[in-house]
C-alpha positions as CSV (number, residue, x, y, z in Angstrom):
1,M,1.3,-62.4,90.7
2,T,2.2,-65.1,88.1
3,R,-0.5,-63.8,85.8
4,R,1.6,-60.8,85.2
5,Q,4.9,-62.6,84.8
6,K,6.2,-65.0,82.3
7,L,7.2,-68.4,83.7
8,H,10.5,-70.0,83.0
9,Y,10.8,-73.8,83.1
10,G,14.5,-74.1,82.3
11,L,15.8,-75.3,85.7
12,G,17.9,-78.4,85.3
13,M,18.0,-78.5,81.5
14,D,21.7,-79.4,81.5
15,S,21.6,-82.0,84.4
16,A,20.2,-85.0,82.5
17,I,22.3,-88.2,82.7
18,E,22.1,-91.8,81.4
19,H,21.6,-94.4,84.1
20,E,22.0,-98.1,83.6
21,E,19.5,-99.1,86.3
22,L,16.9,-96.4,86.2
23,K,14.4,-95.8,83.4
24,G,13.1,-92.5,82.2
25,S,14.5,-89.0,82.9
26,V,17.3,-89.0,85.5
27,H,19.0,-85.8,86.6
28,L,22.0,-85.0,88.8
29,R,20.3,-82.2,90.7
30,K,17.5,-82.5,93.2
31,Y,15.4,-79.6,91.9
32,N,14.5,-79.2,88.2
33,D,11.6,-78.6,85.9
34,T,11.7,-81.8,84.0
35,N,8.2,-82.9,85.0
36,Q,6.7,-79.5,83.9
37,R,8.5,-79.7,80.5
38,A,7.3,-83.2,80.0
39,F,3.7,-82.2,80.9
40,Y,3.7,-79.3,78.4
41,A,5.4,-81.4,75.7
42,K,2.6,-84.0,76.0
43,W,-0.1,-81.3,76.1
44,L,1.3,-79.7,72.9
45,E,1.4,-83.1,71.2
46,L,-2.3,-83.7,72.1
47,M,-3.3,-80.2,71.1
48,C,-1.6,-80.6,67.7
49,A,-3.0,-84.1,67.0
50,E,-5.5,-84.1,64.1
51,G,-8.7,-86.1,63.9
52,E,-8.8,-87.0,67.6
53,A,-11.4,-85.9,70.0
């Protein structure tokens, strides 16, 4: 079914907070797509890198 539909990874985009004790991406809500966005951001960075194999 998902082959026919566009996916939306916008869940939790406005829930990021700064935390003194925790490193990385911290969000107020339990469910969000932060990991998926980070994965595709890194994938895009690797695909756009020049001269690396």
